[in-house]
Backbone of each chain as nested JSON, in Angstrom:
{
  "chains": [
    {"id": "A", "residues": [
      {"number": 1, "name": "MET", "atoms": {"N": [73.413, 139.321, 108.219], "CA": [74.041, 138.118, 108.459], "C": [75.214, 138.3, 109.805]}},
      {"number": 2, "name": "LYS", "atoms": {"N": [75.087, 137.67, 110.43], "CA": [75.72, 138.095, 111.771], "C": [77.569, 137.88, 111.032]}},
      {"number": 3, "name": "ALA", "atoms": {"N": [78.649, 138.531, 111.88], "CA": [79.77, 138.534, 111.709], "C": [80.56, 137.232, 112.458]}},
      {"number": 4, "name": "LYS", "atoms": {"N": [81.776, 136.99, 112.651], "CA": [82.089, 136.02, 112.886], "C": [83.422, 136.7, 113.961]}},
      {"number": 5, "name": "ALA", "atoms": {"N": [83.375, 136.375, 115.054], "CA": [83.972, 136.909, 116.21], "C": [84.989, 135.634, 116.627]}},
      {"number": 6, "name": "VAL", "atoms": {"N": [86.188, 135.693, 116.766], "CA": [86.825, 134.215, 117.42], "C": [87.906, 134.949, 118.412]}},
      {"number": 7, "name": "PHE", "atoms": {"N": [87.177, 134.388, 119.964], "CA": [88.143, 134.965, 120.793], "C": [89.193, 133.74, 121.156]}},
      {"number": 8, "name": "TYR", "atoms": {"N": [90.296, 133.989, 120.967], "CA": [91.839, 132.819, 121.553], "C": [91.881, 133.203, 122.703]}},
      {"number": 9, "name": "HIS", "atoms": {"N": [92.404, 131.821, 123.527], "CA": [92.866, 132.031, 124.876], "C": [93.388, 130.836, 125.112]}},
      {"number": 10, "name": "ALA", "atoms": {"N": [94.205, 130.602, 126.217], "CA": [94.703, 129.374, 126.976], "C": [94.819, 129.248, 128.324]}},
      {"number": 11, "name": "GLY", "atoms": {"N": [93.359, 129.445, 128.626], "CA": [93.046, 129.049, 130.405], "C": [93.755, 129.837, 131.204]}},
      {"number": 12, "name": "CYS", "atoms": {"N": [94.395, 131.354, 130.987], "CA": [95.063, 131.425, 132.06], "C": [94.286, 133.228, 132.241]}},
      {"number": 13, "name": "PRO", "atoms": {"N": [94.27, 133.374, 133.695], "CA": [93.531, 134.095, 134.643], "C": [93.309, 135.372, 133.452]}},
      {"number": 14, "name": "VAL", "atoms": {"N": [94.351, 136.068, 133.259], "CA": [94.341, 137.097, 132.192], "C": [93.308, 136.727, 130.985]}},
      {"number": 15, "name": "CYS", "atoms": {"N": [93.352, 135.717, 130.754], "CA": [92.504, 134.943, 129.642], "C": [91.116, 134.936, 130.037]}},
      {"number": 16, "name": "VAL", "atoms": {"N": [90.943, 134.397, 130.949], "CA": [89.433, 133.769, 131.6], "C": [88.906, 135.423, 132.134]}},
      {"number": 17, "name": "ALA", "atoms": {"N": [89.315, 136.531, 132.426], "CA": [88.84, 138.096, 132.372], "C": [88.536, 138.349, 131.569]}},
      {"number": 18, "name": "ALA", "atoms": {"N": [89.526, 138.505, 130.222], "CA": [88.776, 139.001, 129.27], "C": [87.892, 138.474, 128.435]}},
      {"number": 19, "name": "GLU", "atoms": {"N": [87.625, 137.016, 128.381], "CA": [86.767, 136.511, 128.148], "C": [85.381, 136.97, 129.026]}},
      {"number": 20, "name": "GLN", "atoms": {"N": [85.283, 136.591, 129.821], "CA": [84.329, 137.222, 130.796], "C": [83.743, 138.498, 130.452]}},
      {"number": 21, "name": "HIS", "atoms": {"N": [84.738, 139.476, 130.539], "CA": [84.175, 140.939, 130.248], "C": [83.937, 141.577, 128.658]}},
      {"number": 22, "name": "VAL", "atoms": {"N": [85.361, 140.973, 127.983], "CA": [84.791, 141.58, 126.66], "C": [84.157, 140.829, 125.657]}},
      {"number": 23, "name": "ALA", "atoms": {"N": [84.502, 139.738, 125.559], "CA": [84.394, 138.594, 124.661], "C": [82.461, 138.183, 124.489]}},
      {"number": 24, "name": "ASN", "atoms": {"N": [82.138, 138.269, 126.166], "CA": [80.78, 138.047, 126.531], "C": [79.875, 139.473, 126.414]}},
      {"number": 25, "name": "ALA", "atoms": {"N": [80.701, 140.466, 126.082], "CA": [79.874, 141.771, 126.125], "C": [79.696, 142.422, 124.363]}},
      {"number": 26, "name": "LEU", "atoms": {"N": [80.497, 141.485, 123.694], "CA": [80.028, 141.821, 122.39], "C": [78.453, 141.497, 121.978]}},
      {"number": 27, "name": "ASP", "atoms": {"N": [77.692, 142.212, 121.167], "CA": [76.572, 142.298, 120.762], "C": [76.307, 140.933, 120.107]}},
      {"number": 28, "name": "PRO", "atoms": {"N": [75.547, 140.189, 120.569], "CA": [75.02, 138.914, 120.098], "C": [74.368, 139.068, 118.905]}},
      {"number": 29, "name": "SER", "atoms": {"N": [73.698, 140.125, 119.01], "CA": [73.031, 140.337, 117.136], "C": [73.407, 140.591, 116.197]}},
      {"number": 30, "name": "ARG", "atoms": {"N": [75.031, 140.69, 116.496], "CA": [75.742, 141.22, 115.206], "C": [76.748, 140.292, 114.975]}},
      {"number": 31, "name": "TYR", "atoms": {"N": [77.381, 139.441, 116.25], "CA": [78.073, 138.591, 116.227], "C": [78.203, 137.693, 116.71]}},
      {"number": 32, "name": "ASP", "atoms": {"N": [78.967, 136.007, 116.274], "CA": [78.629, 135.172, 116.639], "C": [80.176, 134.934, 116.979]}},
      {"number": 33, "name": "VAL", "atoms": {"N": [80.484, 134.649, 118.419], "CA": [81.501, 134.757, 119.011], "C": [82.122, 133.129, 118.992]}},
      {"number": 34, "name": "GLU", "atoms": {"N": [82.958, 132.582, 118.738], "CA": [83.755, 131.577, 119.03], "C": [84.827, 131.475, 120.067]}},
      {"number": 35, "name": "ILE", "atoms": {"N": [84.758, 130.55, 121.117], "CA": [85.759, 130.694, 121.854], "C": [86.727, 129.6, 121.671]}},
      {"number": 36, "name": "VAL", "atoms": {"N": [88.089, 129.971, 121.897], "CA": [88.852, 129.058, 121.269], "C": [90.226, 128.654, 122.021]}},
      {"number": 37, "name": "HIS", "atoms": {"N": [90.295, 127.701, 122.788], "CA": [91.344, 127.272, 123.917], "C": [92.431, 126.713, 123.226]}},
      {"number": 38, "name": "LEU", "atoms": {"N": [93.564, 127.502, 122.919], "CA": [94.777, 127.095, 121.916], "C": [95.247, 125.891, 123.076]}},
      {"number": 39, "name": "GLY", "atoms": {"N": [95.386, 125.946, 123.97], "CA": [95.967, 125.322, 124.981], "C": [95.679, 123.893, 124.596]}},
      {"number": 40, "name": "GLU", "atoms": {"N": [94.225, 123.782, 124.254], "CA": [93.427, 122.023, 123.939], "C": [93.287, 122.402, 122.743]}},
      {"number": 41, "name": "ALA", "atoms": {"N": [93.326, 123.193, 121.873], "CA": [93.45, 123.185, 120.408], "C": [94.075, 123.523, 119.64]}},
      {"number": 42, "name": "ARG", "atoms": {"N": [95.472, 122.751, 119.806], "CA": [96.842, 123.429, 119.518], "C": [96.716, 123.552, 117.672]}},
      {"number": 43, "name": "SER", "atoms": {"N": [96.085, 122.437, 117.209], "CA": [95.831, 122.083, 115.843], "C": [95.266, 123.838, 115.208]}},
      {"number": 44, "name": "ARG", "atoms": {"N": [94.675, 125.07, 116.17], "CA": [94.282, 125.814, 115.624], "C": [95.267, 127.398, 115.829]}},
      {"number": 45, "name": "VAL", "atoms": {"N": [96.155, 127.173, 116.259], "CA": [97.484, 127.603, 116.595], "C": [97.809, 128.551, 115.227]}},
      {"number": 46, "name": "GLU", "atoms": {"N": [98.178, 127.755, 114.096], "CA": [98.569, 128.057, 112.699], "C": [97.461, 128.958, 112.523]}},
      {"number": 47, "name": "GLU", "atoms": {"N": [96.706, 128.634, 112.457], "CA": [95.059, 129.682, 112.108], "C": [95.305, 130.83, 112.75]}},
      {"number": 48, "name": "ALA", "atoms": {"N": [95.289, 130.738, 114.271], "CA": [95.166, 132.312, 114.769], "C": [96.527, 132.857, 114.638]}},
      {"number": 49, "name": "GLU", "atoms": {"N": [97.705, 132.628, 114.434], "CA": [98.919, 133.024, 113.939], "C": [98.48, 133.934, 112.243]}},
      {"number": 50, "name": "ALA", "atoms": {"N": [97.962, 133.283, 111.612], "CA": [97.629, 133.61, 110.249], "C": [96.232, 134.618, 110.192]}},
      {"number": 51, "name": "ALA", "atoms": {"N": [95.732, 135.087, 111.322], "CA": [95.048, 136.012, 111.408], "C": [95.687, 137.152, 112.338]}},
      {"number": 52, "name": "GLY", "atoms": {"N": [96.953, 137.089, 112.599], "CA": [97.433, 138.035, 113.138], "C": [97.784, 138.231, 114.801]}},
      {"number": 53, "name": "VAL", "atoms": {"N": [97.519, 136.855, 115.25], "CA": [97.566, 136.861, 116.963], "C": [98.904, 136.481, 117.279]}},
      {"number": 54, "name": "LYS", "atoms": {"N": [99.338, 137.365, 118.181], "CA": [100.942, 137.088, 118.894], "C": [100.539, 136.567, 120.087]}},
      {"number": 55, "name": "SER", "atoms": {"N": [99.757, 137.173, 120.671], "CA": [99.485, 136.594, 122.131], "C": [98.137, 136.403, 122.638]}},
      {"number": 56, "name": "VAL", "atoms": {"N": [97.924, 135.524, 123.929], "CA": [96.964, 135.883, 124.043], "C": [96.477, 136.06, 125.289]}},
      {"number": 57, "name": "PRO", "atoms": {"N": [95.212, 136.754, 125.752], "CA": [93.98, 136.349, 124.962], "C": [93.962, 137.539, 123.798]}},
      {"number": 58, "name": "ALA", "atoms": {"N": [93.389, 137.027, 122.425], "CA": [93.064, 138.04, 121.549], "C": [91.713, 137.665, 120.828]}},
      {"number": 59, "name": "LEU", "atoms": {"N": [90.909, 138.698, 120.318], "CA": [90.201, 138.778, 119.695], "C": [90.339, 138.961, 118.05]}},
      {"number": 60, "name": "VAL", "atoms": {"N": [89.533, 138.087, 117.507], "CA": [90.076, 138.65, 116.252], "C": [88.72, 138.848, 115.649]}},
      {"number": 61, "name": "LEU", "atoms": {"N": [88.335, 140.343, 115.391], "CA": [86.811, 140.2, 114.736], "C": [87.288, 141.335, 113.377]}},
      {"number": 62, "name": "ASP", "atoms": {"N": [86.289, 141.03, 112.755], "CA": [86.555, 141.666, 111.192], "C": [87.57, 141.265, 110.51]}},
      {"number": 63, "name": "GLY", "atoms": {"N": [88.432, 140.411, 110.54], "CA": [89.842, 139.919, 110.053], "C": [90.9, 140.283, 110.805]}},
      {"number": 64, "name": "ALA", "atoms": {"N": [90.79, 140.819, 111.765], "CA": [91.895, 141.734, 112.612], "C": [92.093, 141.475, 114.04]}},
      {"number": 65, "name": "ALA", "atoms": {"N": [93.235, 141.323, 114.159], "CA": [93.305, 140.644, 115.558], "C": [93.672, 142.127, 116.724]}},
      {"number": 66, "name": "PHE", "atoms": {"N": [93.18, 141.581, 117.55], "CA": [93.031, 142.381, 118.755], "C": [93.602, 142.13, 120.236]}},
      {"number": 67, "name": "HIS", "atoms": {"N": [95.049, 142.275, 120.466], "CA": [95.405, 141.558, 121.441], "C": [94.58, 142.573, 123.062]}},
      {"number": 68, "name": "ILE", "atoms": {"N": [94.188, 141.711, 123.881], "CA": [93.905, 142.077, 124.984], "C": [94.241, 141.995, 126.105]}},
      {"number": 69, "name": "ASN", "atoms": {"N": [95.316, 143.012, 126.712], "CA": [96.253, 142.413, 127.876], "C": [96.79, 141.556, 127.392]}},
      {"number": 70, "name": "PHE", "atoms": {"N": [97.888, 141.154, 128.529], "CA": [98.907, 139.699, 128.044], "C": [98.809, 138.705, 129.035]}},
      {"number": 71, "name": "GLY", "atoms": {"N": [98.56, 137.7, 128.405], "CA": [98.469, 136.445, 129.047], "C": [99.628, 135.742, 128.86]}},
      {"number": 72, "name": "ALA", "atoms": {"N": [99.792, 135.216, 127.578], "CA": [100.865, 134.4, 127.041], "C": [101.35, 134.503, 125.934]}},
      {"number": 73, "name": "ASP", "atoms": {"N": [102.659, 134.74, 125.389], "CA": [102.938, 134.715, 124.003], "C": [102.651, 133.128, 122.984]}},
      {"number": 74, "name": "ILE", "atoms": {"N": [102.186, 133.5, 121.804], "CA": [101.694, 132.471, 121.05], "C": [102.636, 131.159, 120.812]}},
      {"number": 75, "name": "SER", "atoms": {"N": [103.638, 131.591, 121.106], "CA": [104.995, 130.988, 120.939], "C": [104.958, 129.675, 122.044]}},
      {"number": 76, "name": "ALA", "atoms": {"N": [104.58, 130.219, 122.715], "CA": [104.897, 128.922, 124.262], "C": [103.367, 128.276, 123.923]}},
      {"number": 77, "name": "LEU", "atoms": {"N": [102.503, 128.166, 122.903], "CA": [101.528, 127.282, 122.619], "C": [101.324, 126.302, 122.208]}},
      {"number": 78, "name": "LYS", "atoms": {"N": [103.121, 126.314, 121.358], "CA": [103.223, 125.238, 120.074], "C": [103.716, 124.014, 120.842]}}
    ]},
    {"id": "B", "residues": [
      {"number": 1, "name": "MET", "atoms": {"N": [69.528, 147.866, 134.139], "CA": [70.217, 148.992, 133.914], "C": [71.568, 148.571, 133.166]}},
      {"number": 2, "name": "LYS", "atoms": {"N": [71.597, 149.588, 132.499], "CA": [72.887, 149.086, 131.52], "C": [74.262, 149.679, 132.326]}},
      {"number": 3, "name": "ALA", "atoms": {"N": [75.188, 148.368, 132.082], "CA": [76.943, 148.866, 132.758], "C": [77.599, 149.94, 131.598]}},
      {"number": 4, "name": "LYS", "atoms": {"N": [78.623, 150.605, 132.42], "CA": [79.068, 151.716, 131.739], "C": [80.595, 151.037, 131.069]}},
      {"number": 5, "name": "ALA", "atoms": {"N": [80.78, 151.506, 130.105], "CA": [82.154, 151.206, 129.629], "C": [82.783, 152.755, 128.65]}},
      {"number": 6, "name": "VAL", "atoms": {"N": [83.927, 152.269, 129.432], "CA": [84.403, 153.827, 128.826], "C": [85.862, 153.572, 128.065]}},
      {"number": 7, "name": "PHE", "atoms": {"N": [85.818, 153.962, 126.823], "CA": [86.969, 153.775, 125.819], "C": [87.837, 154.708, 125.586]}},
      {"number": 8, "name": "TYR", "atoms": {"N": [89.051, 154.708, 126.149], "CA": [90.016, 155.635, 126.238], "C": [90.962, 155.514, 124.957]}},
      {"number": 9, "name": "HIS", "atoms": {"N": [91.078, 156.469, 124.631], "CA": [92.128, 156.655, 123.144], "C": [92.832, 157.839, 122.869]}},
      {"number": 10, "name": "ALA", "atoms": {"N": [93.456, 157.795, 121.696], "CA": [94.526, 159.287, 121.834], "C": [94.69, 159.452, 120.346]}},
      {"number": 11, "name": "GLY", "atoms": {"N": [93.618, 159.103, 119.5], "CA": [93.723, 159.395, 118.185], "C": [94.316, 158.608, 117.2]}},
      {"number": 12, "name": "CYS", "atoms": {"N": [94.976, 157.789, 117.854], "CA": [96.366, 157.195, 117.05], "C": [95.595, 156.095, 116.311]}},
      {"number": 13, "name": "PRO", "atoms": {"N": [96.165, 155.652, 115.325], "CA": [95.334, 154.376, 114.083], "C": [95.241, 153.549, 114.902]}},
      {"number": 14, "name": "VAL", "atoms": {"N": [96.135, 152.901, 116.035], "CA": [95.375, 151.492, 116.658], "C": [94.393, 151.931, 117.125]}},
      {"number": 15, "name": "CYS", "atoms": {"N": [94.588, 153.019, 117.781], "CA": [93.185, 153.361, 118.619], "C": [91.863, 153.648, 117.824]}},
      {"number": 16, "name": "VAL", "atoms": {"N": [92.046, 153.718, 116.605], "CA": [90.861, 153.96, 115.848], "C": [90.424, 152.402, 115.244]}},
      {"number": 17, "name": "ALA", "atoms": {"N": [90.84, 151.931, 115.311], "CA": [90.983, 150.569, 114.404], "C": [90.26, 149.897, 115.649]}},
      {"number": 18, "name": "ALA", "atoms": {"N": [90.905, 149.979, 117.039], "CA": [90.132, 148.913, 117.931], "C": [88.586, 149.836, 118.395]}},
      {"number": 19, "name": "GLU", "atoms": {"N": [88.685, 150.986, 118.319], "CA": [87.246, 151.972, 118.143], "C": [86.172, 151.299, 117.375]}},
      {"number": 20, "name": "GLN", "atoms": {"N": [86.761, 151.021, 116.181], "CA": [85.646, 150.515, 114.863], "C": [85.245, 149.451, 115.697]}},
      {"number": 21, "name": "HIS", "atoms": {"N": [86.683, 148.522, 115.791], "CA": [85.905, 147.223, 115.823], "C": [85.468, 146.247, 117.149]}},
      {"number": 22, "name": "VAL", "atoms": {"N": [86.652, 147.087, 118.047], "CA": [85.856, 146.374, 119.424], "C": [84.851, 147.389, 120.512]}},
      {"number": 23, "name": "ALA", "atoms": {"N": [85.152, 148.257, 120.548], "CA": [84.216, 149.438, 121.203], "C": [82.868, 149.468, 120.614]}},
      {"number": 24, "name": "ASN", "atoms": {"N": [82.736, 149.588, 119.132], "CA": [81.251, 149.518, 118.542], "C": [81.004, 147.875, 118.663]}},
      {"number": 25, "name": "ALA", "atoms": {"N": [81.458, 146.883, 118.728], "CA": [80.861, 145.878, 118.762], "C": [80.347, 145.383, 120.063]}},
      {"number": 26, "name": "LEU", "atoms": {"N": [80.294, 145.743, 121.252], "CA": [79.835, 145.768, 122.356], "C": [78.242, 146.115, 122.265]}},
      {"number": 27, "name": "ASP", "atoms": {"N": [77.451, 145.08, 122.869], "CA": [76.383, 144.925, 122.741], "C": [75.551, 146.423, 123.249]}},
      {"number": 28, "name": "PRO", "atoms": {"N": [74.887, 146.818, 122.621], "CA": [74.203, 148.499, 123.21], "C": [73.172, 148.017, 123.843]}},
      {"number": 29, "name": "SER", "atoms": {"N": [72.583, 147.376, 124.142], "CA": [71.415, 146.741, 124.976], "C": [71.99, 146.517, 126.722]}},
      {"number": 30, "name": "ARG", "atoms": {"N": [73.505, 146.263, 126.768], "CA": [74.059, 146.076, 127.9], "C": [75.095, 146.961, 128.223]}},
      {"number": 31, "name": "TYR", "atoms": {"N": [75.3, 147.887, 127.513], "CA": [76.454, 148.497, 128.038], "C": [76.357, 150.322, 126.963]}},
      {"number": 32, "name": "ASP", "atoms": {"N": [76.647, 151.029, 127.648], "CA": [76.295, 152.392, 127.239], "C": [77.845, 152.685, 127.23]}},
      {"number": 33, "name": "VAL", "atoms": {"N": [78.573, 153.128, 126.136], "CA": [79.807, 153.305, 125.622], "C": [80.415, 154.679, 125.558]}},
      {"number": 34, "name": "GLU", "atoms": {"N": [81.308, 155.054, 126.507], "CA": [82.186, 156.458, 126.137], "C": [82.845, 156.26, 125.707]}},
      {"number": 35, "name": "ILE", "atoms": {"N": [83.467, 157.284, 124.72], "CA": [84.347, 157.298, 124.054], "C": [85.418, 158.67, 124.549]}},
      {"number": 36, "name": "VAL", "atoms": {"N": [86.305, 158.437, 124.929], "CA": [87.215, 159.408, 125.922], "C": [88.72, 159.406, 125.346]}},
      {"number": 37, "name": "HIS", "atoms": {"N": [88.826, 160.571, 124.305], "CA": [90.384, 160.85, 123.669], "C": [91.02, 161.949, 124.795]}},
      {"number": 38, "name": "LEU", "atoms": {"N": [91.927, 161.055, 125.162], "CA": [92.741, 161.609, 126.21], "C": [93.364, 162.555, 125.862]}},
      {"number": 39, "name": "GLY", "atoms": {"N": [94.011, 162.961, 124.523], "CA": [94.865, 163.499, 123.863], "C": [93.814, 165.001, 124.179]}},
      {"number": 40, "name": "GLU", "atoms": {"N": [92.617, 165.054, 123.996], "CA": [91.907, 166.41, 123.75], "C": [91.353, 166.621, 125.65]}},
      {"number": 41, "name": "ALA", "atoms": {"N": [91.188, 165.734, 126.567], "CA": [90.56, 165.616, 127.553], "C": [91.743, 164.964, 128.494]}},
      {"number": 42, "name": "ARG", "atoms": {"N": [93.052, 165.595, 128.645], "CA": [93.449, 165.608, 129.424], "C": [93.534, 165.47, 130.734]}},
      {"number": 43, "name": "SER", "atoms": {"N": [92.343, 166.106, 131.262], "CA": [91.902, 166.078, 132.389], "C": [91.39, 164.881, 132.924]}},
      {"number": 44, "name": "ARG", "atoms": {"N": [91.239, 163.679, 132.183], "CA": [90.717, 162.448, 132.65], "C": [91.82, 161.351, 132.549]}},
      {"number": 45, "name": "VAL", "atoms": {"N": [93.001, 161.566, 132.169], "CA": [94.093, 161.026, 132.206], "C": [93.937, 160.37, 133.421]}},
      {"number": 46, "name": "GLU", "atoms": {"N": [94.09, 161.282, 134.884], "CA": [94.026, 160.533, 136.109], "C": [92.721, 159.419, 136.407]}},
      {"number": 47, "name": "GLU", "atoms": {"N": [91.784, 159.813, 136.107], "CA": [90.865, 158.904, 135.723], "C": [91.09, 157.603, 134.99]}},
      {"number": 48, "name": "ALA", "atoms": {"N": [91.718, 157.603, 134.11], "CA": [91.624, 156.494, 133.429], "C": [92.978, 155.724, 134.022]}},
      {"number": 49, "name": "GLU", "atoms": {"N": [93.953, 156.293, 134.763], "CA": [95.214, 155.473, 135.869], "C": [94.589, 154.862, 136.926]}},
      {"number": 50, "name": "ALA", "atoms": {"N": [93.516, 155.508, 137.419], "CA": [92.767, 154.945, 138.432], "C": [92.385, 154.084, 138.336]}},
      {"number": 51, "name": "ALA", "atoms": {"N": [91.736, 153.889, 136.854], "CA": [91.27, 152.42, 136.462], "C": [91.644, 151.594, 136.044]}},
      {"number": 52, "name": "GLY", "atoms": {"N": [93.089, 151.718, 136.131], "CA": [94.571, 150.384, 135.653], "C": [95.06, 150.939, 134.426]}},
      {"number": 53, "name": "VAL", "atoms": {"N": [94.458, 151.838, 133.382], "CA": [94.667, 152.186, 132.117], "C": [95.809, 152.873, 132.281]}},
      {"number": 54, "name": "LYS", "atoms": {"N": [97.043, 151.628, 131.549], "CA": [98.613, 151.826, 131.284], "C": [98.851, 152.273, 129.771]}},
      {"number": 55, "name": "SER", "atoms": {"N": [97.963, 152.359, 128.945], "CA": [98.159, 152.511, 127.244], "C": [96.548, 152.737, 127.057]}},
      {"number": 56, "name": "VAL", "atoms": {"N": [97.276, 153.57, 125.877], "CA": [95.791, 153.396, 124.836], "C": [96.476, 152.594, 123.274]}},
      {"number": 57, "name": "PRO", "atoms": {"N": [94.85, 152.008, 122.842], "CA": [93.812, 151.954, 123.215], "C": [93.259, 151.175, 124.434]}},
      {"number": 58, "name": "ALA", "atoms": {"N": [92.345, 151.732, 125.719], "CA": [92.065, 150.873, 126.34], "C": [90.366, 150.829, 126.742]}},
      {"number": 59, "name": "LEU", "atoms": {"N": [90.104, 149.507, 127.34], "CA": [88.403, 149.448, 127.417], "C": [88.423, 149.257, 128.97]}},
      {"number": 60, "name": "VAL", "atoms": {"N": [87.659, 150.13, 129.588], "CA": [87.439, 149.616, 131.274], "C": [85.745, 149.367, 131.212]}},
      {"number": 61, "name": "LEU", "atoms": {"N": [85.616, 148.305, 131.565], "CA": [84.165, 147.329, 131.499], "C": [84.368, 146.955, 133.12]}},
      {"number": 62, "name": "ASP", "atoms": {"N": [83.226, 147.284, 133.637], "CA": [82.792, 146.468, 134.794], "C": [83.78, 146.544, 135.803]}},
      {"number": 63, "name": "GLY", "atoms": {"N": [84.391, 147.844, 135.767], "CA": [85.704, 148.103, 136.486], "C": [87.36, 147.64, 136.574]}},
      {"number": 64, "name": "ALA", "atoms": {"N": [87.11, 146.984, 135.302], "CA": [88.849, 146.566, 134.939], "C": [88.821, 146.866, 133.739]}},
      {"number": 65, "name": "ALA", "atoms": {"N": [90.404, 147.039, 133.373], "CA": [91.066, 147.519, 132.426], "C": [91.388, 146.336, 131.402]}},
      {"number": 66, "name": "PHE", "atoms": {"N": [91.298, 146.795, 130.292], "CA": [91.786, 145.757, 128.961], "C": [92.211, 146.697, 128.038]}},
      {"number": 67, "name": "HIS", "atoms": {"N": [93.556, 146.599, 127.922], "CA": [94.574, 147.064, 126.753], "C": [94.237, 146.484, 125.651]}},
      {"number": 68, "name": "ILE", "atoms": {"N": [93.924, 147.049, 124.474], "CA": [93.601, 146.425, 123.193], "C": [94.772, 146.604, 122.654]}},
      {"number": 69, "name": "ASN", "atoms": {"N": [95.563, 146.242, 122.138], "CA": [97.132, 146.358, 121.041], "C": [97.586, 147.541, 122.167]}},
      {"number": 70, "name": "PHE", "atoms": {"N": [98.754, 147.82, 120.846], "CA": [99.219, 149.243, 122.041], "C": [99.511, 150.371, 121.31]}},
      {"number": 71, "name": "GLY", "atoms": {"N": [98.739, 151.549, 121.552], "CA": [99.061, 152.481, 120.407], "C": [99.961, 153.676, 121.296]}},
      {"number": 72, "name": "ALA", "atoms": {"N": [99.798, 153.799, 122.79], "CA": [100.588, 154.877, 123.039], "C": [100.343, 154.458, 124.637]}},
      {"number": 73, "name": "ASP", "atoms": {"N": [101.701, 154.495, 125.449], "CA": [101.818, 154.865, 126.865], "C": [101.136, 155.691, 127.096]}},
      {"number": 74, "name": "ILE", "atoms": {"N": [100.608, 155.838, 128.623], "CA": [99.725, 156.543, 128.962], "C": [100.097, 157.949, 129.519]}},
      {"number": 75, "name": "SER", "atoms": {"N": [101.992, 157.426, 129.967], "CA": [102.804, 158.616, 130.131], "C": [103.007, 159.669, 129.253]}},
      {"number": 76, "name": "ALA", "atoms": {"N": [102.568, 158.946, 128.18], "CA": [102.838, 159.976, 127.098], "C": [101.77, 161.048, 126.713]}},
      {"number": 77, "name": "LEU", "atoms": {"N": [100.404, 161.143, 127.525], "CA": [99.423, 161.628, 127.256], "C": [99.271, 163.208, 128.53]}},
      {"number": 78, "name": "LYS", "atoms": {"N": [100.463, 163.08, 129.17], "CA": [100.277, 164.086, 130.21], "C": [100.733, 165.333, 129.889]}}
    ]}
  ]
}
């Protein structure tokens, strides 16, 4: 069974680069990658915070949050 | 041809988590991932800096540096 990976972003240039290079580089045979734009899906900010996301872009993999460079603080997305 | 990905770390707990979850999640059919411990291979600090790495753990993919969470500043490894 594939693991779920969620890539949270806010459409910023730093986010787009991380999505293109890191999120898209994950092994598709092992991970189902969901891309979530928190600026458009504000209802999911709470879910991201619960997973430990403090800034975007961030990748939640295996239940742990990995912040990739820095685009925006999650508080700016509320 | 596979692209080269270099994961730079310094053995810190934040680094180990990023290695286990992010570096190991990359698609092996598209990326050859090299793991470099900058604490043990100090001669490669300069190469990491040239690639834009400012802190570890970091992943250099397609020529761009992606800092994953924060373990240590690269200046601490010189």
